[in-house]
Structure formats: structure tokens, C-alpha cells
DONUKE-14564 format. One record per residue: residue in one letter; x, y, z of N, C-alpha, C, CB in turn. Coordinates in steps of 0.2 Angstrom, whole numbers, plus 5000, padded with zeros to 4 digits. Glycine has a CB too. Example, Ala and Ser with C-alpha at 12.3 -4.5 7.8 and 13.67 -1.06 7.14 Angstrom:
2
A506649725039506249785039506649845039505749785045
S506449895035506849955036506450005039507049975029
This chain:
96
M507050794923506550834925506450864915506950894932
T505850864914505750884908505350944906505450834906
G505550984900505151044901504551044902505251084896
A504251114901503351134902503051124894503151234905
G503251054891503051064883502351024886503651014876
E501851004880501250984882501250924885500850994878
D501750884884501650804887501950804895502250734883
W502050844896502550854901502450794908502350934903
L501750774910501450744915501750674912500550764917
G501450644905501750584904502450564900501250564901
D503050624901503450614899503850554902503650674900
G504150514900504550444901504050404906505350454904
I503450414905502950364909502750314904502350404912
E502850234905502450214899502050164903502950174893
D501350184900500750134905500450094901500250184909
G500850064894500450014892499950024887500249984896
G499850084887499150104883498450114888499050034878
F498650134893498050134898498150204902497950054905
G497650234901497850294905497950304913497350334903
L498250344916498350364922497750344927498450434921
W497150394924496650394927496050374922496550454932
V495550364925494950324921494450364921494750254924
S494050394916493650434918492850384921493450494910
G492550404928491950384927492250314936491850344917
V492850324937492950274940493050314946493550224937
D492850274952492850314958493350294962492250304962
Y494050324961494650304964494650334971495150324959
L494350394973494350404980493950374984494250464982
A493350334984492950284989493650224990492150244984
G493750214984494050154985494750164989494150104979
W495150224991495650234993495350274999496150264988
R494850275001494650295008494550235012493950325008
D494350175009494150125012495050095014493450065007
A495350085008495950075012496450115017496450065007
R496350185016496550215021496450205027496450265020
D495850195029495550165034495850115036495050165033
T495850035033496149995035496950005036496049965031
A497350045031497950065033498050095040498250095028
D497650145041497750165046497650125053497450225045
R496950085053497150025060497749975058496349965062
L498049965053498549915053499249965057498749885043
N499250015053499650065057499550075065499550125054
R498950065067499050075075499450015077498250075080
A499149955074499349885076500149865076499049845071
L500249915073501049905070501349945078501249965060
L501250015076501350055082501250015090500750125082
S500749985091500649945096501149895099500149925096
S501349865092501849805093502449835092501749745088
G502549895093503449905094503749945088503849835094
F503349945084503549975077503550035075503349965073
E504250055074504050125072503850135066504550165073
L503350185061503150185055503650215050502450225054
S504450235053504850255049505150205046505250295052
A504850135049505250055046504850035042505549995052
V504150015043503749995044502950025042503949995049
R502650035036501950045037501750035032501850105040
A500850045032500350025029500250095024499650015034
V500250065018500250135014499450145011500850125007
A498950185010498350165005498550174999497850205006
S498150154994498250154986497650134983498850094983
T497450124977496950084973497350064967496350134972
N496850024964497149974958496750014953496949874958
E496850004946496750034941495950034939497149994936
D495349994944494749984945494550024950494549934947
G494950064953494750114960494650064965494050164959
C494549994965494949964973495349974976495149904974
G495249974982495649994988496149944987495249994995
V496849954991497449934990497849934997497749964984
V497849905000498449925005499149895004498349895013
R499649925006500249895003500849895009500449954996
L501149865012501549875016502249875014501449835021
V502649925017503049955017503649965021502949985015
G504349955019504649965026505549945023504149915033
W505849945029506549905027506349835029507349935032
P506949795025506949715024507049715032507549675018
G507449725036507449715043506849705047507749765046
A506449765047505849775050505349715048505649855046
L505149705042504749675039504949595041504549695032
E505649585040505949505044505749515050506749485044
R505749565056505549555063504549545062505849625069
L504349575058503449575058503549505057502849615050
A503749485051503649395050503849355054504049375046
V504249365059504349325064503849335069504849345066
L503549385070503049415075502549365073502849505076
L502349355066501749335063501549255063501649365056
D502449245063502449165063502349135069503149135062
A502449165075502549175081501549135083502849265083
H501349175080500549185082500149125077500249275080
A500449105074500149065069500149005071500349075063
D499648955070499548905072499948835068498848905073
G499848775070500448715067500348705061500548635071
D499948725058499548725051499648775047498848715051
G500048825050500148885046499648935045500348865039
G499048905046498248975047498549015053497248935051
A498049075054498049105057497649085065497949145054
S497849105072497549055075496849105079498049005081
């Protein structure tokens, strides 16, 4: 932890010269879109027998404010999800 110096928020963070927040970018709109999609995916995971403590979709935004949904979880749960998705894929690797 750092002290209460002037740069306490940026201490230890290397951002490559870019700020964490860019003035004028609507991060909230992107995050709301991502949250709606993450909620839908999380409901699908739950209805497929997954626990959200093991695998879940998380809403975020990128540096441009576009919504991003990340899938996070335990390797075993994600492997189980990959097997489930493979079982629903058609013969040429695409979704049926």
C-alpha cells in the first residue's frame, strides 16, 4: 500500500502513457451494454448447471468505452463449458 501522497492512485501502475480514464468517453454506456450481455450469459450458465462462483461473465469496457464481456472462472469449469460447446458445434467447427 502507498501513503496518502499526491499520486496515491497511480502509484505502481504503469499505463504506458495513457490515462485510466479519457475525458469525453462514455464508459458507462459501453458498460451497460456489456452488463446486459453478461447477465444473459450468466443466466444461461446457471440454467446449464454451472455455479457462478466457478465460471461467470463479467462486464467491462475497453479504452474506447466499448463494452467488453470477459468470461472468468476456474480452469475445470471452463473446460466443462468448452466440452459442452463442442458437443453443440456442427461437424465443421461452427455453431449449429
